[in-house]
Steps between C-alpha positions, in 0.01 A plus 500: 500500500482877516349709777190589300414135447533414869284795608235418240491137610461491882484120488866482408710377792762764426258792483526782753145427616581134569818592686317763708224251584750232599686747720180618669384143565840408644487803729147416617596137563800606708290744703234240571767249604649753741175575684546383857189406690561612857165648596186296578271761339699489176505120506122481546443756224724310257324172576163666439602672177694219333271205426603147592386372160479659161165681493462486123469125452141418419276227367227651284181298539156532349206298631735282703725413204858618486543692176868584534778563748698824533848402622678696774657810355717581802803323361495747211554783748873583490497577875304189602786317675605807697146580615438141610833500685402824676173344614689195622741719701201676657340167592826372648541819702151469645543131582863495618557842653151592619377149577170563324274246337518559125239248388262786414741602222545153350 
């Protein structure tokens, strides 16, 4: 495969675009994993911003009949696991370190 073919086809796993994207996602994942929650304000903000459940899952109904179901799309997000882990660390910080009741965020 020559360079022109890989640039013209960004779907190729060996293309510069695919490599750049993979590198950027890896960097973002590492940064999210390194975020330390050590401030109650930050922990509360994270728990408010990151939903407990995927907000995109829906049942589409018309006149009381379910027409179709839109499955959760969160798992398609390449940073899903890291964002959920960050929310979990914030919840643990509030419960364990601050002794707060976190049921409002569940």
